[in-house]
Structures are given as structure tokens and as C-alpha cells.
C-alpha positions in Angstrom: -18.1 52.6 109.8 -15.5 52.6 112.8 -16.9 48.5 114.2 -16.2 47.3 110.8 -12.7 48.8 109.9 -12.0 47.4 113.2 -12.3 44.2 112.6 -10.5 44.1 109.8 -7.7 45.1 111.2 -6.9 41.8 113.6 -4.2 39.9 111.3 -5.7 36.3 110.9 -4.7 32.9 112.3 -1.2 31.9 110.2 -1.3 28.3 111.3 -3.4 26.8 108.3 -0.5 29.0 106.3 2.8 27.8 108.1 1.6 24.1 108.0 0.5 24.4 104.6 3.9 26.0 103.5 5.3 23.3 106.0 4.0 20.2 103.2 5.0 22.2 100.1 9.3 23.3 101.7 9.3 19.3 103.1 7.9 17.9 99.2 10.3 20.0 97.2 13.2 19.6 99.7 13.1 16.1 99.5 13.0 15.9 95.9 16.2 14.4 94.5 16.2 16.7 91.2 16.7 19.5 93.2 19.3 17.9 96.4 22.2 19.1 94.0 21.0 22.7 93.6 21.7 24.3 97.2 17.8 25.3 97.4 16.4 27.6 100.4 13.0 27.2 100.4 10.8 30.1 102.5 8.0 32.2 103.4 7.2 35.3 101.0 4.9 37.7 100.7 1.8 38.1 103.6 2.4 35.1 105.5 6.1 36.4 106.2 5.3 39.9 106.6 2.4 39.7 109.3 -0.2 40.8 106.6 -2.7 38.4 106.4 -6.4 39.1 106.1 -7.9 35.8 105.8 -7.3 32.4 107.4 -7.6 30.7 103.3 -5.1 33.0 101.9 -2.9 31.5 99.1 0.9 31.3 101.1 3.9 32.3 99.0 6.7 29.7 98.7 10.5 31.3 97.4 12.3 28.3 96.1 15.8 29.9 95.2 18.1 27.8 93.5 22.5 28.3 95.0 23.9 27.0 91.8 23.8 30.6 89.5 22.9 33.6 89.7 21.9 37.2 87.7 22.3 40.7 88.2 21.9 44.0 87.3 24.0 46.9 87.4 23.3 51.2 88.5 24.8 53.0 85.9 27.8 54.1 87.7 29.2 50.9 87.1 32.5 50.9 85.3 32.0 48.9 81.5 35.0 46.9 83.1 33.4 45.9 85.8 30.5 45.5 84.4 31.9 42.6 81.4 33.7 41.1 84.8 30.3 40.0 86.2 28.7 39.8 83.3 31.0 36.5 81.9 30.2 34.5 85.2 26.3 35.3 84.1 26.2 33.6 80.2 23.9 31.1 81.7 22.1 32.4 84.4 18.7 32.9 82.0 19.4 29.4 81.1 19.5 27.3 84.0 16.3 29.6 85.1 14.2 28.0 83.2 16.0 24.3 83.7 15.1 25.0 87.4 12.2 25.3 86.9 11.3 22.5 85.4 12.6 20.1 88.0 10.3 22.2 90.8 7.5 21.9 88.3 8.6 17.9 88.2 8.5 18.2 91.9 5.3 19.6 92.6 3.8 16.9 90.2 5.2 14.4 92.0 4.5 15.1 94.5 0.7 16.3 94.2 -0.5 15.2 90.9 -3.6 17.0 89.6 -3.4 19.6 92.1 -0.7 22.0 90.2 -1.1 24.5 87.2 1.2 27.2 86.4 0.8 30.9 87.2 1.8 33.5 85.0 3.9 34.7 88.1 4.4 30.6 90.4 3.1 27.6 90.4 0.0 27.7 91.7 -1.0 24.1 93.9 -4.3 24.8 94.3 -5.8 23.2 98.1 -6.0 20.1 99.2 -9.9 19.1 98.6 -9.7 16.4 101.0 -8.1 18.5 103.5 -9.4 16.6 106.7 -7.9 13.9 105.5 -5.0 13.8 103.8 -1.7 13.0 105.9 -0.3 15.4 104.9 -3.2 18.1 104.5 -2.7 21.8 102.1 -5.3 24.0 104.1 -5.0 26.9 101.9 -3.1 27.2 98.1 0.1 27.6 98.0 1.6 30.1 95.1 5.4 28.6 94.7 8.1 31.4 93.2 10.6 30.1 91.4 14.0 32.2 91.8 17.5 32.6 91.5 19.4 35.0 93.9 19.5 38.2 92.6 22.6 41.2 93.1 22.0 44.6 92.5 25.2 45.8 91.6 26.4 50.3 92.6 28.8 51.7 92.1 30.8 51.1 95.3 32.0 47.8 94.5 29.5 46.4 96.6 25.7 44.5 95.7 22.3 44.5 97.3 20.7 40.5 97.8 17.6 40.1 96.1 15.8 37.2 93.9 14.8 37.4 90.3 12.6 35.2 88.1 10.6 35.1 84.7 7.2 35.2 83.9 5.4 32.8 81.5 5.8 36.1 79.3 9.5 36.1 79.9 9.5 38.9 81.3 12.1 39.7 84.3 11.1 40.2 87.3 13.7 41.8 90.2 12.5 41.7 93.9 14.0 42.6 97.3 12.0 40.1 99.8 14.6 40.8 102.7 15.4 44.5 102.2 11.1 44.6 101.6 10.5 42.3 105.0 12.8 44.9 107.6 11.9 48.3 106.0 8.6 47.2 106.9 8.8 45.9 110.3 10.8 49.4 111.1 7.5 51.0 109.3 5.5 49.3 112.0 7.7 50.2 115.3 8.4 53.6 114.3 3.7 53.6 114.0 3.3 51.6 117.3 2.3 48.4 115.0 -0.6 51.0 114.0 1.3 50.1 109.6 0.6 46.6 109.8 -2.7 46.6 111.3 -3.7 50.2 108.7 -1.9 47.5 105.4 -4.5 44.7 106.4 -7.3 47.0 106.6 -6.4 48.4 102.8 -6.6 44.9 101.7 -10.4 44.4 102.9 -11.1 47.2 101.9 -9.8 46.4 98.5 -11.6 42.9 98.2 -15.1 44.9 99.5 -14.6 47.1 97.0 -14.1 44.2 94.3 -16.9 42.7 95.7 -19.6 44.6 96.3 -18.2 48.1 93.8 -17.3 46.0 91.3 -13.4 47.5 91.3 -11.4 45.5 88.3 -10.0 42.3 90.4 -6.2 42.1 89.6 -6.1 45.9 89.0 -4.5 46.4 92.9 -2.1 43.7 94.0 -1.6 43.1 97.5 2.4 43.1 97.3 1.5 46.9 96.0 -0.7 48.1 98.4 1.3 47.6 100.7 4.3 50.2 99.2 1.6 52.0 98.6 1.4 52.6 102.2 4.6 52.4 102.9 5.0 55.9 101.4 3.2 57.6 103.2 4.5 59.6 106.4 4.6 58.0 110.0 2.7 60.6 111.5 0.1 60.0 109.9 -0.3 56.4 111.1 -1.1 57.6 115.3 -4.9 58.0 115.5 -5.7 54.9 117.6 -9.0 54.3 116.2 -8.8 52.6 112.8 -11.9 54.8 111.1 -10.2 58.5 111.6 -6.2 57.0 110.8 -7.4 55.6 107.4 -8.7 58.7 106.4 -5.9 59.9 107.6 -4.0 58.0 105.0 -5.8 58.0 102.2 -6.5 61.6 102.5 -2.9 62.0 102.6 -3.0 59.7 99.4 -5.4 61.9 97.6 -2.8 64.8 97.7 0.0 62.7 97.0 2.0 63.1 93.9 3.1 59.8 93.3 6.1 59.1 91.3 7.9 60.0 93.4 7.5 57.2 95.3 9.6 54.0 96.1 9.4 49.9 96.7 9.0 49.3 99.6 12.9 47.6 99.3 14.2 51.2 98.0 15.8 50.1 95.3 13.4 51.0 92.8 10.4 53.7 92.3 6.6 51.2 92.8 5.3 53.3 89.7 6.7 52.9 86.2 7.3 50.0 82.8 8.6 47.2 84.3 6.8 44.1 84.9 8.3 44.6 89.7 6.4 48.2 89.5 2.3 49.6 89.4 0.6 52.3 87.6 -0.4 55.2 88.8 -3.6 54.8 86.9 -4.7 51.8 89.2 -3.4 53.4 92.5 -5.9 56.0 91.6 -8.1 53.4 90.4 -7.8 51.8 94.2 -7.5 55.1 96.0 -10.1 57.1 94.7 -12.6 54.8 95.5 -11.2 54.1 99.1 -11.5 57.6 99.9 -15.3 58.0 98.4 -16.6 54.4 100.4 -14.8 56.0 103.5 -16.6 59.2 102.9 -19.8 57.3 102.2 -19.4 55.5 104.8 -18.7 58.3 107.1 -21.3 60.3 106.2 
């Protein structure tokens, strides 16, 4: 088992994803319809956080509008302050769908026949003629169409994030910069072992789906990373991947999951919101991983 886990630790080659990101970014920035929106286009997810496990892993791309924003409030924000802020947001949700259509049109124009709507993003297929294309898309891309989001606290300040809507009209809020920064801090605290362990956990998840029929989609990478972020740094101290993974899973087996935070620390990891996970799905992974590690180590 140690040799298998050791093979699952390394970061996969990021170059194909980076090149695909550049192709998608350049196509979006070349769109005349998007030119006046002051958009930002940047990497998100595994390629931004160094947790890529496969060379063909889809690359997550965020395109963020600069012309409107949405906001949320802690209970400590006064009604007067809330009303003042909300007065500037009236067109935000309407503008989101206009922006979404503009991004979709730009992608369809640049990559005809390769774009479809997914629940959380616009899905861009890998170029089947990748070896001959002038601007090859070597891996699939997932384009998240987002507005800036401001999370207002009772102290008058706000925390920057992004928000988008699913095809079922659920609003999702994320904080990419905080997520990335806190992940990097955890990796430093664990002397580079945290992200390596996240990559191992993703590979275990994929193996369990392929071999032991763990239901696909129940353990998204974003939430799996958040689950491991809550494990104390001292549990990551083993150099050998097998003992370290055992220690992490052993902690999770006895942990009180409802107390876990998201990696950005603004919201709980588990709950009913579209941006939250369920403890039952987390336990599904923890129990399956524990059984597999026990069987492989016996």
C-alpha cells in the first residue's frame, strides 16, 4: 500500500492545464461583448491550489465581472447599513444572467460545438484534434461565470469573494483567495505534507469510485480538500505516506464533523446551503477509506 500511496502523492504535470487556461482566457478577453465589463479571468480549484492528480484533470477557470457585485451580511450588520448597501445591488442578480449569456456566447463563438451548460459551470470539452489545433485545449475546462461578492461584517468592513448561480438558480458563494491562502498556510505548517495528502485522498476517492462502487459525485474535490484542512497539523507529521494517511483518516473517524469550517473560514463546511457539504457524504468517504486502508494494511 505504501508504494501505491507514494505514487499518488506527487503533483501531476500542470503544463497542459496551464496552456488550456491560456487558450480559454485569451478567447474570453478577445470578446467584444465582454470588453466593457472589466473582467478578470483566473485559475481556480486544483490547478490554482497545486492539488492536481491527473494530467487530464479538468482546469477550473473563473471569469469575474467588474461591473456589478452582490453582498451578504452577518447578523451584526445594522438594518440601516444593510438597506444602504442593498440599494446598490438591485440589478446584480439580473445582470448576472446577462453576463452569463455573454460569456456563453463568447465561448461558443470561439469553440463551436464544444460548449455545454453544466450545473455549476460552462463545460468546455477537450479538443479532439488537440495535436493539430493551432490553439489546443489539451484538457477539459470548466468556466465559472461569477460576480464579485462582499461579505459584510458588523465592524463596517467586508471580505471579498465570488458568487454564481447554478442552473437550478441556487446561489453559491466562494472565497477563492482566502481558500488558496489558508491552504498554502496549512501546507507550510505541515512542511509540504498537507497538499500531498489531499492529492492522495483524491486518488483514494477515485480508486474507490472505480473499484468499490463509491457513488460518483458524492465526494467533490473542493469539499474533500476542506475536510482534510480541518485535520490538525500534528496529524500530518509522518514522512511515509501510508502512516500519514492512516493518521488523518483515524482522526476523521472520531471527529465531530458539524464543527468543521470551510478552508476560507467564513462558513461551516457542512450545512444546507449549495456551497456546503453533507456529513453523510463525508462519512461515506471516511468509512470507505478507513476500510480500504485497513484491508490494504492487513
